[in-house]
C-alpha angles and dihedrals in degrees: 000000000000117000096228142017127220119206112211132191129188107224093204098049103021091231117149130208135180119217125189117221122211136029112357110221090173091058090047091054103031103025116191094004088081091063090044089057090049089051092236097145099181094051089045092053094046094047092045091055092046092047093051095044095047096037092241095309090114089064089076091058091041091052088058097044106019099092091046090052090050092049091049090049091053092049091048089050092058101264118145129203112260096178144326126230097227130026125346134310090245093055092049092045090054093046093050094039089228126123101239111200114211127224091230092056090051092051091045090052090050092054093047092054095048113119117250 
């Protein structure tokens, strides 16, 4: 089980997502089915091919990096951190070595750019 959960929201669409941070036991045990359940088609396809080619040995690597890849995909897709379950966004950003944009900084930037 992951040690923390990040709650994301896309400010343009209003969609929300939850992303676990840490070791992914579900990916270790279920492999690409995790990404199928999350409806992340590209990650599902890539992990399915890797799992078949390596006879499930890639699941060990994916369990270490899978949640981080999913978080990076969400950030690249325009999602912003709404909140984290434990600690602060800054602590988690440093631990993951990913710049995690927050929803509040996005909304603050929107209000600063509003015409007078």
